[in-house]
Residue, then its C-alpha position, 0 to 999 in steps of 0.5 A: x832797020x838798025x844795024x844788027x852789028x850795032x845792036x850786038x855791040x850795045x847788048x848786055x852779055x847777060x841778055x842772051x842766055x841760050x838754054x842748053x837743052x835742045x827741047x827747051x830751046x825749041x819750046x822757047x823759040x816756038x813761044x817766041x814766034x807765037x808771041x811775036x805773031x800775037x804782038x803783030x796782030x796787036x798792032x792791028x787790033x787795039x784790044x790785043x796788047x802789042x808790047x807785052x807780047x813782044x817783050x815775052x818774045x824777046x825773053x824767049x828768043x834770048x833763051x833760044x836763038x841769038x839770031x831771032x833775038x837780034x832780029x827782033x831788037x833791030x827791027x825798025x818798027x818796034x825794036x827801039x821800044x823793046x830796047x828802051x824797055x830792056x835798058x831803062x824800063x821806060x816807054x817813049x812819049x809818042x808810044x804812050x800817046x799812041x797807046x792811050x789814043x788806041x785805048x780811048x778809041x777802041x774802048x770808047x767805040x765799044x762803050x758807045x756803039x757795041x756794048x748794050x749793058x750799063x754794067x759792062x760799059x762801066x767795067x770797060x771804062x774802069x779797065x781803060x782808065x786802069x790801063x792808061x794809068x798803068x802806062x802813064x806811070x812809067x817814065x818817058 
């Protein structure tokens, strides 16, 4: 895990803006926890995207809890990806390769072994190509 003090020093002051309303802070915290859980499940299930859920969690934690926000950004497994995205709007090359491999593997398996209808197979292939194109258009 990265040093949280280093993350605090490197962060942009505008990123953490806790809401003044206690109710809204609580709602942002709950949504942040839920999207973090969905993101963690997405690591195991290739059909559930991990990164978008973790980005939403980071945005929610930035508006609700500095402690949770810094925990997410300093996490040794996915913190560096969130930091890279928030700072430079980039996806590291190894993350792209892993994402493309997971998409090809899961959609390929679905097309060849699980989906009987040709129209659905074509739709899955088009969706897969579209998502891969979208991922690849971001800089490394």
